N, C-alpha and C positions, 0 to 999 in steps of 0.2 A: 408505491414505495420504492425507494432507491437505496442501494447499498454501495459502499466504497470498498474496492478491492485493491490490495497492493502486494507487491513482492519486492523485498529488499535484500540485496546481497551484503553480507557482513564480512569484515576483513578477518575471518577465521576459517581454518581448514579442518575438516574432519579427518580421522585416521585414514579413511579411504582416499583422501586427496580431493574430495568434493568440497566446494565452498559452501559455508553455512548460509542458508536463506531463511528469511522470516516472511511468512505468508499471513495476511490479515484480511478479515472482513469486518466492517463496521457498519452499523445501521440497525434498524431502518431509519431513513430520513423521509419525511413526508413529501418534500419537493426536490427536484433536481438541483435547484439553486442552493439549498441547504447542503446537499451532498458535495456540490462543486466547491463551496466555501470550505468545507472540511478538507477536501482534496488539496486545495491550495495551501491550507495551513500545514498539512503533512509535507507537501513538496517543499515549502519554504523552510521547514525544519530540517529535512534531509539534505537539502543543498548546502547547509552550513556544516555538514559532517563530511570532510573530504574523502574518507575511506569507505563510505557507504555508497552503494550503487542501487538506484531504484530501477527495476526492470518492468514494473507494471504499476499503474496508478490510474484507475478508472472508476466511474460511477456507472452502475448497471441497474436496470429496472427489473423488478419482480424476479429475483433469482429462484430457480427451482432447487429444492432441497432433496 
């Protein structure tokens, strides 16, 4: 099984001065190809948003919980 992990920085600041980030895990996907297709879809969406910065976008196998 494969899982998609991403970290996205949003154009918002917290009171502490830190930038707001969104961390996400999606899955499981049965194959790496399915995960990579989902990854590409997310990346294509984020690239259309000029104020959003993606710092992590990966497919990982068998995450330990």
